[in-house]
N, C-alpha and C positions, 0 to 999 in steps of 0.2 A: 675128287674135284681138284682141278688144277688151279694154278695161280691166277689164271685169266678168266675163271668161271664167274658168271655174275651172282651177286648175293641176292637171295630171295627177300623182297620186302616184308615178308612175313617171318622172318627169322626171329629168333629170341631176343638177339641184340638190338634189332630194329624196334621190336615192340617195347623193350625195356626203355630204349631212348626216347620213343613217342611218349610213353606214360610218364616219365621223368619230366619231359618238357611240358606236358599239360599240367602236371601237378605244380610245376614252377610257375606257370602262368596264372593259374588259379589262385595260388599263394600270393602272387604279386597283386592280382586284383583285390584280394581281401586286405592285403597291407596298404595299398593305396586308399581304399575305402575307409579303413581305421585312421589313417593319417588326415584325411579330409575332415572326418567327423571330430577327431581329437583337436585339431587346430582351427576348425570352423572355417576352412578355407572356402567351401562351396556353400556357405549359408545363403539361403535366399533373401533378397531384398525385400523390404516392406513395400506393400501395395495399398494404395488408398489412404484411409484415415488412421490406420494403426500401424505404427513404424517403430522399430527397435532402433533407438538412438545410439545407445552404448551399453556395454555390460562389463562387469568385473567379477572374476572368479573369487570367492571367499573360502573355498574348500574344494575337495576333489570332486564333488557332485553339486556343489552349491554356487549360485550366482546372484548378483544383484543386477537387475535389468532397468534401464531407463527407457520408458516407452512413451511415445507421443500419440495421444488420442485426440484427434481434432486439433483444438488449439491449446490443449493443456498437456501436462507431462506427469507421469505416474512412476513411482519406483515400485518395483516388483520383486519379491524374492522367489527365486526358482530353486528347487532342491528335489531330492529323490521322492519325498512325500507330496510333491505338487507344487502349486504356486500360491503365494500370499502377497496381497496388496499391502506394501508397506506404508506409503503415504502419497497423496497427490501433492504436488508441488505448487505453492502459491505464486512463486516467481520461477518462471521456466529457466532452465540452465542453458547458457549460450555455449554451444560446443564449438571447438576449433574445427575448421574444415579438414577432413581427412583426405589422405592421398588415396585415390582410386586404386583398387587391387589390379596389378597388371594382368593382361589377358594371357591365357595359357601360352599361346604362340610366342609373346614377347618373352616370358620366363623361359621357355625352352630355347630361344635364340640366345638369351643371356647366358644360359648354362653352357650352350655349345660354344660359346666365344672364350670361356675360361681356359687358361693354360691346363694342359694335361687332359682335356676332354676327349681328345682324339679327332677333333674337327679341324 
């Protein structure tokens, strides 16, 4: 083969590059999925009469969750063993209004504007 001969798309180098690229993409998908679960970025919003108002982690797998059910609020403990109703609140807790999470496009635009991002 001369220097100007075309390289076969089924050569060992091409297949190795394709395999590594696919493994990288699958790994990236798993990493993003783990991050979304870990930081609860894509947590579904409440619908209807049952809404999660706030939560706090009290351990690696344990949380205390404030839930609104109709007009009342209930504290619930959530852990590896399941859920436990801690107490219904006689006086509802007034929460500070939270800033809505930015849309993915807005966050991407913000990251692209940072110095050194290559954009």
